C-alpha positions as CSV (number, residue, x, y, z in Angstrom):
1,M,1.6,-31.1,8.0
2,K,1.5,-30.5,4.2
3,I,4.8,-29.4,2.7
4,L,5.4,-28.0,-0.8
5,L,8.9,-28.6,-2.2
6,P,9.7,-27.0,-5.5
7,T,12.7,-28.6,-7.3
8,D,14.7,-27.8,-10.4
9,G,17.2,-30.7,-9.8
10,S,19.9,-28.3,-8.6
11,R,22.0,-29.0,-5.5
12,Y,20.1,-26.2,-3.7
13,A,16.8,-28.0,-4.2
14,L,18.4,-31.3,-3.1
15,A,19.8,-29.5,0.0
16,A,16.2,-28.5,0.8
17,A,15.0,-32.1,0.5
18,R,17.8,-33.3,2.8
19,A,16.9,-30.6,5.3
20,I,13.3,-31.6,5.4
21,S,14.3,-35.3,5.8
22,G,17.0,-34.9,8.4
23,W,16.2,-31.8,10.5
24,F,12.7,-32.4,11.8
25,D,10.2,-35.0,12.8
26,W,7.0,-34.8,10.7
27,P,4.4,-37.1,12.2
28,G,1.8,-37.8,9.5
29,G,3.4,-35.3,7.2
30,E,3.3,-35.3,3.4
31,V,5.5,-33.6,0.8
32,A,4.5,-32.6,-2.7
33,V,7.6,-32.3,-4.9
34,L,6.8,-29.7,-7.6
35,A,8.7,-29.4,-10.9
36,V,8.0,-26.4,-13.1
37,I,8.5,-26.5,-16.9
38,P,9.2,-22.8,-17.9
39,D,7.2,-21.3,-20.7
40,E,10.3,-19.3,-21.8
41,P,13.5,-21.0,-20.6
42,K,16.1,-18.5,-19.4
43,S,19.2,-20.6,-19.9
44,E,20.7,-23.3,-22.1
45,R,20.1,-25.8,-19.3
46,H,16.4,-25.2,-19.6
47,S,16.2,-24.7,-23.3
48,Y,14.0,-27.0,-25.4
49,R,12.1,-27.0,-28.7
50,A,8.5,-27.8,-29.3
51,D,9.3,-30.9,-31.4
52,T,8.4,-34.3,-30.2
53,E,12.0,-35.5,-29.5
54,S,12.8,-32.4,-27.4
55,A,9.6,-32.8,-25.5
56,K,10.6,-36.3,-24.6
57,E,14.0,-35.2,-23.4
58,W,12.4,-32.5,-21.3
59,R,10.0,-34.9,-19.7
60,A,12.9,-37.2,-18.9
61,T,14.8,-34.3,-17.3
62,V,11.8,-33.4,-15.2
63,H,11.4,-37.0,-14.1
64,R,15.0,-37.1,-13.1
65,W,14.6,-34.0,-11.0
66,L,11.6,-35.5,-9.2
67,A,13.3,-38.9,-8.7
68,D,16.5,-37.3,-7.3
69,T,14.6,-35.1,-5.0
70,I,12.3,-37.8,-3.7
71,D,15.3,-40.0,-3.2
72,H,16.6,-37.5,-0.6
73,L,13.4,-37.7,1.3
74,R,13.5,-41.5,1.8
75,G,13.6,-42.7,5.4
76,S,11.9,-39.5,6.7
77,G,8.5,-41.1,7.2
78,L,7.0,-38.5,4.9
79,T,4.4,-39.4,2.3
80,T,5.6,-38.0,-1.1
81,H,3.9,-37.4,-4.4
82,E,4.9,-35.5,-7.6
83,L,3.5,-32.4,-9.3
84,V,4.5,-31.1,-12.7
85,R,3.3,-27.7,-13.8
86,S,4.3,-25.3,-16.6
87,G,4.6,-21.5,-16.6
88,D,6.6,-18.9,-14.7
89,A,8.3,-20.6,-11.7
90,A,7.5,-18.0,-9.1
91,E,3.8,-17.7,-10.1
92,V,3.3,-21.4,-10.3
93,V,4.8,-22.1,-6.9
94,L,2.7,-19.3,-5.3
95,R,-0.4,-20.6,-6.9
96,A,0.4,-24.2,-5.9
97,A,1.2,-23.1,-2.3
98,S,-2.3,-21.8,-1.9
99,D,-3.7,-25.3,-2.2
100,G,-3.8,-26.0,1.5
101,Y,0.0,-26.3,2.2
102,D,1.4,-25.3,5.7
103,L,5.0,-24.9,4.6
104,V,6.9,-24.2,1.4
105,A,10.6,-25.2,1.5
106,V,13.0,-24.0,-1.1
107,G,16.8,-24.2,-1.6
108,V,18.6,-20.9,-2.1
109,K,22.2,-19.9,-2.9
110,G,24.6,-18.8,-0.2
111,R,25.6,-15.2,0.4
112,S,28.9,-15.7,-1.3
113,E,27.3,-16.9,-4.5
114,S,25.9,-14.4,-7.0
115,P,23.0,-13.9,-7.4
116,H,21.9,-14.3,-3.8
117,L,18.2,-13.6,-4.0
118,T,17.3,-11.9,-7.3
119,E,14.1,-10.1,-8.0
120,D,12.7,-13.0,-10.1
121,S,13.7,-15.8,-7.7
122,V,11.1,-18.2,-6.3
123,A,12.5,-17.7,-2.8
124,L,12.0,-13.9,-2.9
125,A,8.5,-14.3,-4.3
126,L,7.6,-16.6,-1.4
127,L,9.0,-14.1,1.1
128,A,7.1,-11.3,-0.5
129,H,3.7,-12.9,-1.1
130,A,3.2,-16.4,0.5
131,P,0.9,-16.5,3.5
132,Q,2.3,-19.9,4.5
133,S,5.4,-20.5,6.5
134,V,8.6,-20.5,4.4
135,L,11.8,-22.5,4.9
136,L,14.8,-21.2,3.0
137,V,17.6,-23.8,3.0
138,R,21.0,-22.3,2.5
139,E,24.3,-24.2,2.5
140,R,27.0,-22.1,4.0
141,E,30.6,-22.0,5.2
142,P,30.6,-20.3,8.6
143,S,33.8,-18.8,9.9
144,G,35.8,-19.8,6.9
145,R,35.5,-23.5,7.6
146,A,33.9,-25.8,5.0
147,R,30.6,-27.1,6.4
148,R,27.5,-28.5,4.9
149,L,24.1,-29.2,6.3
150,P,24.0,-30.6,9.8
151,T,23.7,-34.4,10.1
152,P,22.2,-36.7,12.7
153,Q,25.7,-37.2,14.2
154,K,26.1,-33.4,14.5
155,P,23.5,-31.4,16.4
156,M,21.9,-28.6,14.5
157,R,22.5,-25.1,16.0
158,V,19.3,-23.1,15.9
159,V,18.7,-19.4,16.7
160,L,15.1,-18.8,17.8
161,A,14.2,-15.1,17.7
162,V,11.2,-14.3,20.0
163,D,9.3,-11.2,20.9
164,G,6.2,-12.5,22.6
165,R,3.8,-11.8,19.8
166,A,1.4,-14.3,18.3
167,P,3.5,-15.2,15.2
168,S,6.5,-15.7,17.5
169,E,4.5,-18.0,19.7
170,K,3.6,-20.1,16.7
171,A,7.3,-20.3,15.7
172,V,8.0,-21.6,19.3
173,A,5.2,-24.1,19.1
174,M,6.3,-25.4,15.7
175,L,9.9,-25.7,16.6
176,S,9.3,-27.5,19.9
177,R,6.9,-29.9,18.1
178,L,9.3,-30.7,15.2
179,L,12.8,-30.7,16.7
180,A,14.1,-34.0,18.1
181,A,15.8,-33.5,21.5
182,D,19.1,-35.1,20.3
183,R,19.4,-33.2,17.1
184,A,19.5,-29.5,18.1
185,E,21.0,-26.9,20.3
186,V,18.7,-23.8,20.6
187,T,19.7,-20.3,21.4
188,V,16.6,-18.2,22.3
189,T,17.2,-14.6,21.3
190,A,15.1,-11.6,22.4
191,V,16.1,-8.1,21.5
192,A,15.3,-4.9,23.5
193,D,14.9,-2.5,20.6
194,A,14.4,1.2,21.0
195,T,14.3,1.9,17.3
196,T,11.1,2.5,15.3
197,G,8.9,-0.6,15.4
198,G,10.7,-2.0,18.5
199,L,8.3,-3.5,21.0
200,L,10.3,-4.9,23.9
201,E,12.0,-3.1,26.7
202,E,14.9,-4.9,28.3
203,I,12.8,-6.2,31.2
204,D,10.2,-7.6,28.8
205,A,12.8,-9.1,26.5
206,R,14.3,-11.0,29.4
207,R,10.9,-12.2,30.6
208,V,10.0,-13.4,27.1
209,A,13.3,-15.2,26.5
210,R,13.2,-16.9,29.9
211,N,9.7,-18.1,29.4
212,V,10.4,-19.6,26.0
213,A,13.7,-21.1,27.2
214,D,12.0,-22.8,30.1
215,R,9.3,-24.2,27.9
216,L,11.8,-25.7,25.4
217,A,14.0,-27.0,28.2
218,G,10.9,-28.8,29.5
219,R,10.9,-30.7,26.2
220,S,14.5,-32.0,26.8
221,L,16.0,-29.6,24.2
222,T,19.4,-28.1,24.9
223,V,18.6,-24.5,25.3
224,D,20.6,-21.3,25.9
225,L,19.2,-17.7,26.0
226,R,20.5,-14.3,25.0
227,V,19.0,-10.9,25.5
228,A,20.5,-8.3,23.2
229,E,20.0,-4.5,22.9
230,G,19.9,-2.4,19.7
231,D,18.8,-3.2,16.2
232,V,16.7,-6.4,15.9
233,V,18.1,-7.5,12.6
234,D,21.7,-7.0,13.5
235,A,21.3,-8.9,16.8
236,I,19.7,-11.9,15.1
237,L,22.3,-12.0,12.3
238,E,25.1,-11.8,14.9
239,D,23.7,-14.9,16.7
240,A,23.4,-16.6,13.3
241,A,27.1,-16.3,12.5
242,D,27.8,-19.9,13.3
243,A,24.2,-21.3,13.3
244,D,22.5,-23.7,10.9
245,L,19.0,-22.3,11.1
246,I,17.2,-19.1,12.2
247,V,13.6,-19.5,13.3
248,M,11.3,-16.5,13.6
249,G,7.6,-15.7,13.5
250,S,6.1,-13.2,11.2
251,R,2.7,-12.0,10.3
252,A,1.1,-13.3,7.1
253,T,-0.1,-11.1,4.2
254,K,-3.5,-9.7,4.7
255,E,-5.0,-10.0,1.2
256,P,-4.2,-12.1,-1.8
257,G,-1.3,-10.5,-3.7
258,E,-0.5,-8.0,-1.0
259,P,3.2,-7.9,-0.5
260,Y,4.8,-9.0,2.7
261,L,6.7,-5.9,3.9
262,A,7.7,-6.6,7.5
263,S,11.2,-5.2,7.5
264,V,12.7,-7.5,10.2
265,G,11.5,-10.7,8.6
266,M,12.5,-9.7,5.1
267,A,15.9,-8.3,6.2
268,V,16.8,-11.4,8.2
269,A,15.7,-13.9,5.5
270,T,17.5,-12.1,2.7
271,S,20.7,-11.4,4.6
272,S,21.2,-14.5,6.8
273,P,24.3,-16.6,6.2
274,C,22.4,-19.7,7.1
275,S,19.0,-21.3,6.6
276,V,15.8,-19.4,7.8
277,L,12.4,-20.7,8.8
278,V,9.8,-17.9,8.7
279,V,6.7,-19.0,10.5
280,R,3.6,-17.1,9.7
281,G,0.1,-17.1,11.1
282,A,-1.5,-16.8,14.5
283,A,-0.4,-18.7,17.6
284,P,-2.0,-22.1,18.3
285,E,-4.7,-22.2,20.9
286,D,-2.6,-24.1,23.4
287,A,0.4,-21.7,23.2
288,T,1.2,-19.2,25.9
289,V,1.0,-15.9,24.2
290,E,3.3,-13.5,26.0
291,A,2.0,-10.7,23.7
292,E,-1.2,-10.6,25.8
293,A,0.9,-9.7,28.8
294,L,3.1,-7.3,26.9
295,E,0.3,-5.4,25.2
296,T,-2.1,-4.9,28.1
297,T,-2.2,-2.5,31.0
298,G,-4.2,-2.1,34.2
299,I,-4.7,1.6,33.5
300,P,-8.0,2.3,31.7
301,F,-7.2,4.5,28.7
302,E,-8.5,5.9,25.5
303,I,-6.7,7.2,22.4
304,A,-8.0,10.0,20.3
305,Y,-6.7,10.7,16.8
306,E,-6.7,14.1,15.1
307,N,-6.0,14.4,11.4
308,M,-4.8,10.8,11.2
309,E,-6.1,7.3,11.0
310,P,-5.9,4.9,14.0
311,S,-2.5,3.2,14.1
312,P,-1.8,-0.3,15.7
313,V,1.9,0.7,16.0
314,A,0.9,3.9,17.8
315,E,-1.4,1.9,20.2
316,R,1.4,-0.5,21.0
317,H,3.7,2.3,22.0
318,V,1.0,4.0,24.0
319,L,0.6,0.7,25.9
320,R,4.4,0.6,26.4
321,G,4.3,4.1,27.9
322,L,1.4,3.2,30.2
323,R,3.3,0.1,31.4
324,Q,6.2,2.4,32.4
325,L,3.8,4.6,34.4
326,E,2.4,1.4,36.1
327,R,5.8,0.6,37.5
328,I,5.8,3.9,39.4
329,G,2.8,2.8,41.4
330,P,-0.9,2.1,41.2
331,A,-1.9,5.8,41.5
332,V,-3.0,6.4,37.9
333,L,-6.7,5.8,37.6
334,R,-7.3,6.7,34.0
335,A,-5.4,8.0,31.0
336,R,-6.3,9.9,27.8
337,V,-3.9,10.2,25.0
338,T,-4.4,12.4,22.0
339,L,-2.3,12.0,18.9
340,A,-2.5,14.8,16.4
341,R,-0.9,15.1,13.0
342,R,-0.2,18.7,12.4
343,N,-0.7,20.1,8.8
344,P,-0.3,16.8,7.0
345,R,2.5,17.0,4.4
346,H,2.0,14.3,1.9
347,R,5.3,15.0,0.2
348,T,7.8,16.0,2.9
349,G,6.5,14.2,5.9
350,N,4.4,14.8,9.1
351,L,4.8,16.5,12.4
352,Y,3.0,15.2,15.5
353,D,1.7,16.6,18.8
354,V,1.0,14.3,21.7
355,R,-1.2,15.2,24.7
356,I,-1.5,13.0,27.8
357,T,-3.9,13.5,30.7
358,L,-3.6,11.3,33.7
359,T,-6.3,11.1,36.4
360,H,-5.0,10.1,39.8
361,P,-5.8,10.9,43.5
362,G,-4.2,14.4,43.2
363,P,-4.8,17.0,40.6
364,D,-4.9,15.7,37.0
365,I,-1.5,15.6,35.3
366,S,-1.6,17.0,31.8
367,V,1.5,17.0,29.6
368,S,2.0,18.1,26.0
369,R,4.7,17.3,23.5
370,T,4.7,19.6,20.6
371,A,6.6,18.9,17.4
372,P,9.7,21.1,16.9
373,S,8.8,23.8,14.4
374,H,12.2,23.6,12.7
375,Q,11.7,20.0,11.6
376,E,10.3,19.0,8.2
377,S,9.1,15.6,9.5
378,E,9.4,13.3,12.5
379,D,8.6,9.8,13.6
380,L,5.3,9.3,15.5
381,V,6.9,6.6,17.8
382,T,9.6,9.1,18.9
383,A,6.9,11.7,19.7
384,I,4.9,9.2,21.8
385,G,8.1,8.2,23.7
386,E,9.0,11.8,24.5
387,A,5.5,12.6,25.7
388,F,5.5,9.6,28.1
389,D,9.0,10.5,29.3
390,R,7.5,13.8,30.4
391,A,4.5,12.2,31.9
392,R,6.7,9.9,33.9
393,R,8.8,12.7,35.2
394,S,5.7,14.7,36.2
395,L,4.2,11.7,38.0
396,L,7.4,11.0,39.8
397,R,7.6,14.6,41.0
398,D,4.0,14.6,42.2
399,H,4.7,11.5,44.2
400,A,7.8,13.1,45.6
401,V,5.9,16.2,46.6
402,E,3.2,14.2,48.3
403,R,5.8,12.3,50.3
404,G,7.6,15.5,51.2
405,D,10.9,14.2,49.9
406,V,11.5,16.6,46.9
407,K,15.2,16.8,46.6
408,S,16.7,20.0,48.0
409,H,18.7,20.6,44.9
410,E,15.5,20.7,42.8
411,P,13.4,23.4,44.6
412,V,10.2,24.5,42.9
413,A,10.6,28.2,41.8
414,T,8.1,30.7,40.5
415,G,8.4,33.3,37.8
416,R,6.9,34.8,34.7
417,V,7.4,34.1,31.0
418,T,9.3,37.0,29.4
419,D,10.0,35.7,25.9
420,V,8.5,33.0,23.6
421,F,10.1,31.7,20.4
422,P,9.1,28.9,18.0
423,D,10.3,26.1,20.4
424,Y,11.9,27.7,23.4
425,G,11.5,30.7,25.7
426,F,12.7,32.5,28.9
427,I,11.4,32.9,32.4
428,Q,12.2,35.7,34.8
429,A,12.3,34.1,38.3
430,Q,11.1,35.9,41.4
431,D,14.8,36.2,42.5
432,G,15.6,38.1,39.2
433,R,17.3,35.2,37.4
434,I,16.6,34.7,33.6
435,V,16.0,30.9,33.0
436,Y,15.9,29.2,29.6
437,F,13.2,26.6,29.0
438,H,12.4,24.4,26.0
439,Q,8.9,23.6,24.7
440,N,9.3,19.9,25.8
441,S,9.8,21.1,29.4
442,V,6.2,22.4,29.7
443,L,4.2,19.7,31.4
444,D,0.6,20.8,31.5
445,A,-0.1,23.1,28.6
446,D,0.2,23.1,24.8
447,W,3.1,25.1,23.5
448,K,0.9,27.3,21.4
449,D,-0.9,28.4,24.6
450,V,2.3,29.5,26.4
451,E,2.4,33.4,26.2
452,V,4.5,36.2,27.5
453,G,3.3,37.1,31.0
454,N,2.2,33.6,32.0
455,E,2.9,32.9,35.6
456,V,4.8,29.6,36.0
457,T,6.4,27.3,38.5
458,F,9.5,25.4,37.4
459,V,12.5,23.3,38.5
460,D,15.8,24.4,37.0
461,E,19.4,23.1,36.8
462,P,22.7,24.6,35.6
463,G,23.1,24.6,31.8
464,E,26.0,25.3,29.5
465,Q,24.8,28.9,29.0
466,G,23.1,29.5,32.3
467,P,20.1,28.1,34.3
468,Q,17.6,26.0,32.3
469,A,14.2,24.7,33.4
470,T,13.7,21.0,33.4
471,T,10.0,21.1,34.2
472,V,7.6,24.0,33.8
473,R,4.0,24.3,34.9
474,V,1.8,27.2,33.8
475,R,-0.2,28.6,36.7
476,S,-1.9,31.4,34.9
477,R,-2.7,30.9,31.2
478,R,-3.7,34.6,30.7
479,P,-1.0,37.2,30.3
480,A,-0.7,39.2,33.5
481,P,-1.4,42.9,33.2
482,R,1.6,45.0,32.4
């Protein structure tokens, strides 16, 4: 492995050198220690004049930086060599990193020190733009107790955040390859996140965490596991309260110069109280990629997009919904999902309609989820989730009807639509009752096609202001004669 270690002679840079030397085993590894002479020094410490004497002093200073840093790498088994460049530090480090390095390690200030990560810092530039893995080494004082970097006599406490995707698998592979069994205690953390961008349900999070923990335990590492629920960033940072290192996978940038914008990776790296290793890139060929299991389904399906571009995030959540339907039973033979952006609003946001058609041994199930008319904008992931919730309820009810075990307190009633408003309406049941229903209760028709006079079947329950329908099926889509 080729490692790039920028240094400015500070205690933060030396801490990064000690971490590289003491935390991991680097078989056949090499480190390039890079010192950057700034074109325009920003402090008295870096000030110099263009005369010969000052230039000599500056070269002596840079040589001292390099010597001190390399001294902290002795005994690690790493091959070291020196690089000296001039220019803007962040630009120079990014340019140097592109020369075939696998990892860039940099020392950063702790959260209690100001500035933490400033806009012009090398560390932030690496997080934003480097396609390589990045190790941020941060000295810290957890729980109010003075504490420096872990030593060989004191095992390092590592939080390994996993989600089953390919970058996460590369992080697992790298950590298991580099950590010595007697130097680390690893907590494998998976988060069941229902917020935007969340990929794991609780059952998947437990499976991913258990799989990784078993693999690491097989390498004689001390391993614990934790499955949390809620916000991914908060859960990881909570586990890191008394840890020495967070390890997590993250995608690399797509094009040269394209900023790295993955919110979880950036938020954890910039907010963590301890050091962070962000592993980027695809999983190694010999890794077990749980993502393949998480992002596949036995239900053949197709996704159609209307007024919008295909979205990988949308596809992942459609797959998540289909996996929920698979757990009900093997009855679904095919699925078609249509995602439609309604009246694209470039300034104020977008509204989405979602239609799902399921082919199974009985009549096709068709459900629609229409965007609420009173909203200015909404999240596509939320829309997909609501549509699949309705599809799941409809599929469960069809199975119950087929088995003849529909609950007695949920009888299917018939009636006629008497009023239709922007996102709700009223049904007059055959027994004379007036029943409220919301657009999201309609299972097999688009809301725009529901009209006064439609004959419907429905299931209702008591509401705060009278009976309300939980599911509505349109039997006749033409208004009945009056």
